[in-house]
C-alpha positions, 0 to 999 in steps of 0.5 A: 422504956429502958433505953441504953443506946442510940444508933444513928445513920450518917448521911441524911441524918448528920448531913443532908440526904443524897435523896435531895440531890437525886431529886434535883437531878431528876427535875433537871432531866425531866425524869419521874419523881424518885426514878433513881430511888426506884432503880436502887430499890429494884433487886434491893440486895443484889443490884449494882448499888448494893454490891458497890456499898458492900465493896464487892465491885469497883467503881468501873464495874459499878459505873457500867452496871448502874448505867445498864440498870438505869437504862433498862428503867428508861434513862441511862445514868452512869454510876460515876455520875451518881456518885458525883451527886453525893455532895452533902452539907451538915445538919447542926441540930443532929450533931448537937443532939449526938453530943447531948446523948453522949454526955447523958451517958447513953451508948452510941453507934453509927451504921452507915452505908458508904462506898469504897474509897468514899467515906463520910468525908468523901461525900461532903460538899466542898464547903464543908469541913472534913474535920467536923466528921472526926468530931462527930465520930468521936462521939460514937462508941462504935461505927460500922461502915458497909464498904468495910464490913461487907454488909449493908442496911437493910440486911438484919445482920448489920444491926445485930453486929452493932448490938453485939459491939455495944453490948445491948439488946435491940429492945434497948436501942433507938435507931435513926435513919432517913430511909424507911427501908432501913428502919423496918429491920431494926423495928422488927428486931425490937428497936425504937425507930425514928425516921429523919425527914429529908428537909428538916432533922429537927422533928426527929431530934424532938422525937429522940429527946421525948423518948430519952425524956430530955427536957 
């Protein structure tokens, strides 16, 4: 396997996953498990969450639209409340892995679905250093943010854009993400994919090292 590039998601890979915060909210309010995820996946490419990640709507429109969609599913959650759940902490083993991958000479990229005026720094918990985001981004050759590009995972074009920017073919890339729905298009294109567990990123790091033939 001739791997030339490693492409990472950001939230849920270098940080804890928003899905964990969604699950805590669901438990607190007695909601079905993965209720929020089900709302987000319904009408996957055109719902309020998708349009907000592509910066097609502002926060006020998202607030009302997500409230309507979640209410239709059985429990109203305002969009602003959902955004407030995006309080993430760093996963140091993956940060260290990126640095090692970069040092070994592989091309590196980041494809992240984010929100208008709320980039990777804005999604961090108050306890986390915003400067650390700059350090992580310094190890990427190219970054694509959905809210700036107007396209989001799992739309196939966003993966093509990254390959074009890095000058590589999909079959020579490894792609890591915490969501299976985002891995499917990458795998279909020929990328080697790694699913990053929500609770512990270390198994994903171990798999990455195996693929890259690191000791």
